[in-house]
C-alpha positions as CSV (number, residue, x, y, z in Angstrom):
1,M,-35.7,-19.3,94.5
2,K,-34.7,-15.7,93.8
3,L,-31.2,-14.6,92.9
4,T,-29.6,-11.8,94.9
5,P,-28.5,-8.5,93.3
6,E,-24.9,-9.7,93.7
7,Q,-25.6,-12.9,91.9
8,L,-27.4,-11.1,89.1
9,K,-24.3,-8.8,88.7
10,Q,-22.0,-11.8,88.7
11,F,-24.0,-13.5,86.0
12,D,-23.9,-10.3,83.9
13,D,-20.1,-9.9,84.4
14,D,-19.0,-13.5,83.9
15,G,-21.9,-15.2,82.0
16,Y,-22.5,-18.0,84.5
17,L,-23.3,-18.9,88.1
18,F,-22.3,-22.1,90.0
19,F,-24.2,-23.5,93.0
20,P,-22.8,-26.4,95.0
21,N,-25.4,-28.7,96.5
22,Y,-28.3,-26.9,94.8
23,F,-30.5,-30.0,94.8
24,S,-30.6,-32.3,97.8
25,P,-29.0,-35.7,97.9
26,E,-32.5,-37.2,97.8
27,E,-33.6,-35.3,94.8
28,T,-30.3,-36.0,93.0
29,A,-30.6,-39.7,93.7
30,I,-34.1,-39.7,92.2
31,L,-32.9,-38.0,89.1
32,K,-29.9,-40.4,88.8
33,S,-32.1,-43.5,89.3
34,E,-34.3,-42.5,86.3
35,I,-31.5,-42.2,83.8
36,P,-30.6,-45.9,83.2
37,G,-34.1,-46.6,82.1
38,V,-34.0,-43.6,79.8
39,F,-30.7,-44.5,78.2
40,A,-31.8,-48.1,77.7
41,Q,-34.5,-47.1,75.3
42,R,-34.1,-47.3,71.6
43,R,-35.8,-44.1,70.6
44,E,-35.0,-41.3,68.2
45,E,-34.5,-38.9,71.0
46,N,-31.4,-40.8,72.2
47,V,-28.3,-39.8,70.2
48,R,-25.4,-42.3,70.6
49,E,-21.7,-41.8,70.5
50,K,-19.8,-42.6,67.2
51,T,-17.3,-44.7,69.1
52,G,-19.7,-47.0,71.0
53,D,-23.2,-48.0,71.8
54,V,-23.6,-45.5,74.6
55,V,-25.9,-42.5,74.8
56,R,-24.3,-39.1,74.1
57,T,-27.5,-37.1,74.6
58,A,-31.1,-38.0,75.5
59,F,-33.4,-35.2,74.3
60,A,-36.9,-34.2,75.5
61,V,-37.1,-36.7,78.4
62,H,-39.4,-34.3,80.3
63,T,-42.1,-35.0,77.7
64,Y,-42.4,-38.7,78.7
65,N,-40.9,-39.0,82.2
66,P,-42.9,-37.3,85.0
67,V,-39.8,-36.9,87.2
68,F,-38.0,-34.8,84.6
69,E,-41.2,-33.0,83.8
70,A,-41.3,-31.9,87.5
71,L,-37.6,-30.8,87.2
72,V,-38.4,-28.3,84.5
73,H,-41.1,-26.8,86.7
74,S,-38.9,-26.6,89.8
75,P,-39.0,-23.1,91.2
76,R,-35.2,-23.4,91.6
77,F,-35.0,-23.3,87.8
78,V,-38.1,-21.4,86.7
79,E,-37.7,-18.4,89.0
80,P,-34.0,-17.7,88.3
81,A,-34.6,-18.1,84.6
82,E,-37.4,-15.5,84.7
83,Q,-35.1,-13.1,86.6
84,L,-32.2,-13.5,84.3
85,L,-34.2,-13.4,81.1
86,R,-36.6,-10.7,82.4
87,D,-39.6,-12.5,81.1
88,K,-41.8,-15.6,81.3
89,T,-40.1,-18.5,79.7
90,Y,-40.8,-21.7,77.8
91,I,-38.7,-24.9,77.4
92,H,-36.7,-24.6,74.2
93,Q,-34.7,-27.8,74.8
94,F,-34.2,-30.5,77.4
95,K,-31.3,-32.9,77.3
96,I,-29.3,-35.3,79.5
97,N,-25.7,-35.4,78.3
98,G,-24.2,-38.8,79.2
99,K,-20.4,-38.3,78.9
100,A,-20.0,-42.0,79.7
101,A,-16.8,-43.3,81.4
102,F,-14.1,-44.1,78.8
103,D,-16.6,-43.4,75.9
104,G,-17.7,-39.8,76.4
105,D,-16.5,-37.8,73.4
106,V,-15.5,-34.2,73.2
107,W,-17.9,-31.2,72.8
108,Q,-16.1,-28.7,70.7
109,W,-15.8,-25.0,71.6
110,H,-19.1,-23.3,70.8
111,Q,-21.9,-21.0,71.9
112,D,-25.3,-22.6,72.2
113,Y,-26.9,-19.5,70.8
114,G,-24.9,-20.0,67.6
115,T,-26.9,-23.2,67.0
116,W,-30.2,-21.8,68.2
117,K,-29.8,-18.8,65.8
118,A,-28.5,-20.7,62.8
119,D,-30.7,-23.8,63.0
120,D,-33.7,-22.7,64.9
121,G,-34.1,-19.0,63.8
122,M,-34.0,-17.8,67.4
123,P,-34.2,-14.0,67.1
124,E,-32.1,-12.9,70.1
125,A,-29.9,-14.4,72.8
126,R,-32.7,-14.4,75.3
127,A,-32.3,-18.1,76.2
128,M,-30.1,-19.8,78.7
129,N,-29.2,-23.1,80.2
130,L,-29.8,-24.2,83.8
131,A,-28.1,-27.5,84.5
132,V,-27.7,-30.0,87.4
133,F,-24.9,-32.4,88.0
134,V,-26.1,-36.0,88.4
135,D,-22.6,-37.4,89.1
136,E,-19.6,-35.8,90.7
137,V,-17.8,-33.7,88.1
138,N,-14.1,-33.6,88.6
139,E,-11.0,-32.6,86.5
140,F,-10.8,-36.1,85.1
141,N,-14.2,-37.0,83.7
142,G,-14.8,-34.3,81.1
143,P,-15.9,-31.1,83.1
144,L,-17.4,-28.2,81.3
145,Y,-14.9,-25.5,80.2
146,F,-16.2,-21.9,80.3
147,I,-14.5,-18.8,79.0
148,P,-15.7,-16.1,81.4
149,K,-17.0,-12.9,79.9
150,S,-17.1,-14.4,76.4
151,H,-20.8,-13.9,76.4
152,K,-20.2,-10.2,76.1
153,K,-19.0,-10.7,72.5
154,G,-22.5,-11.6,71.3
155,A,-23.0,-14.2,68.5
156,I,-19.5,-15.2,67.2
157,E,-19.0,-16.5,63.7
158,A,-18.9,-20.3,63.6
159,K,-18.7,-23.2,61.2
160,H,-21.0,-26.2,61.1
161,D,-19.0,-29.3,62.2
162,L,-20.7,-32.4,60.9
163,T,-17.9,-34.9,61.2
164,T,-16.1,-34.6,64.6
165,T,-18.8,-36.2,66.7
166,S,-22.1,-37.9,66.3
167,Y,-23.9,-34.6,67.0
168,P,-23.5,-31.7,64.6
169,L,-22.4,-28.4,66.2
170,W,-21.7,-24.8,65.2
171,V,-18.1,-24.5,66.4
172,I,-15.7,-21.6,66.8
173,D,-12.3,-21.4,65.2
174,N,-9.2,-22.0,67.4
175,D,-7.6,-18.6,66.7
176,V,-10.8,-16.9,68.1
177,I,-10.8,-19.2,71.1
178,A,-7.1,-18.3,71.8
179,K,-8.0,-14.6,71.8
180,L,-11.0,-15.1,74.1
181,V,-9.0,-17.2,76.5
182,K,-6.2,-14.6,76.6
183,Q,-8.9,-12.1,77.7
184,G,-11.0,-14.2,80.0
185,G,-9.1,-17.4,80.9
186,I,-10.7,-20.8,81.3
187,V,-12.7,-22.1,84.2
188,A,-14.0,-25.6,84.8
189,P,-16.7,-25.6,87.6
190,K,-16.5,-28.9,89.5
191,G,-18.6,-30.3,92.3
192,G,-20.7,-33.1,93.7
193,P,-24.1,-34.5,92.6
194,G,-26.8,-31.9,92.9
195,S,-24.6,-28.9,92.0
196,A,-26.0,-26.5,89.5
197,I,-24.8,-24.2,86.7
198,F,-26.7,-21.4,85.1
199,F,-25.0,-20.0,81.9
200,H,-25.7,-17.5,79.2
201,G,-26.7,-18.5,75.7
202,T,-23.6,-16.8,74.2
203,L,-21.0,-18.0,76.8
204,V,-18.3,-19.9,74.9
205,H,-17.9,-23.4,76.3
206,G,-16.9,-27.0,75.5
207,S,-15.7,-30.1,77.3
208,P,-12.9,-32.7,76.8
209,P,-13.4,-36.4,76.3
210,N,-14.0,-38.5,79.4
211,M,-11.0,-40.9,79.7
212,S,-11.8,-41.7,83.3
213,P,-13.6,-44.6,84.8
214,W,-16.3,-42.3,86.1
215,D,-19.5,-41.2,84.3
216,R,-20.3,-37.5,84.0
217,Q,-24.0,-37.0,83.5
218,I,-25.5,-33.5,83.5
219,I,-29.1,-32.5,82.9
220,Y,-29.6,-29.3,80.9
221,V,-32.8,-27.3,80.6
222,T,-32.9,-24.5,78.1
223,Y,-35.4,-21.7,79.0
224,N,-36.2,-19.1,76.4
225,S,-38.2,-15.9,76.7
226,V,-41.7,-16.3,75.4
227,Q,-41.2,-13.2,73.3
228,N,-38.2,-14.9,71.6
229,A,-39.8,-18.0,70.1
230,I,-37.9,-19.8,67.3
231,T,-38.9,-19.0,63.8
232,R,-37.4,-22.0,61.9
233,H,-38.3,-25.6,62.3
234,K,-35.2,-27.2,60.7
235,R,-34.4,-29.6,63.6
236,P,-36.8,-32.2,65.0
237,A,-39.3,-31.0,67.5
238,Y,-37.7,-33.2,70.2
239,I,-34.5,-31.1,69.9
240,A,-36.0,-27.6,69.3
241,H,-39.5,-27.5,70.9
242,R,-42.5,-25.9,69.2
243,D,-44.6,-25.5,72.4
244,F,-44.1,-21.9,73.5
245,T,-46.5,-22.1,76.4
246,P,-45.1,-20.2,79.5
247,I,-43.7,-22.7,82.0
248,D,-45.0,-22.3,85.6
249,A,-43.3,-23.0,88.8
250,W,-44.6,-25.9,90.9
251,E,-44.0,-26.6,94.6
252,D,-40.4,-26.8,95.7
253,D,-40.6,-30.5,96.4
254,C,-42.1,-31.3,93.0
255,V,-39.3,-33.7,92.1
256,T,-39.7,-35.9,95.1
257,R,-43.5,-35.8,94.8
258,A,-43.3,-36.8,91.1
259,A,-41.1,-39.8,92.1
260,R,-43.5,-41.0,94.7
261,Q,-46.5,-40.7,92.3
262,K,-44.6,-42.6,89.6
263,V,-43.8,-45.4,92.0
264,A,-47.4,-45.6,93.2
265,A,-48.7,-45.7,89.6
266,E,-46.3,-48.6,88.8
């Protein structure tokens, strides 16, 4: 899938693009059906919430599950990433954020590039997230909050928060957030399963706790320019990948193909 000139300009202006129904109901159902088995595993890649025995984030699932491996090769992710980053890309990070009903905790205001730069030694902000909703995302179950145009500020000074949640994050001070919101406002893209969001590595974002009875699972794939490989290996390889091999696009139906092959193999 190729982005239009209008979409490229919108991304440059606002720092994100939102696509309702980007993946089909069949594809989304396949992705959703794989998640319980992933979350049930007791493995180091699964980070759990401080408040309960529920998965906050499952990292690197594409390295051991063929359905999610296919997703990172989907041309609907690979081709726009190459357009927006103007280069071949590799997978810097893969994660499924659980945001479980009642138990899903806050994600503080931050820029992903702040972490990639500080912890991983990523030279430039030439990486971005492409994400797909697995559940409906509404105003009640912890939607993503974006501050449009905040990506234009580049890397913003942040502090390392090691205590608020079970996952350490480089977070931005409230007074800076207030100024950014005054300039750009806040948006919270919402939509049904299969909707997709692409957003810039320096776009300031966060999400509130999920107090609702509805799960809010989102799959994130971080693509980085092959010329922008990380230089620091502070974090585990399952969080910040060391394989800088360019990712290639498979057939458009690769997710459904992978699911069929997985069933046949079982």
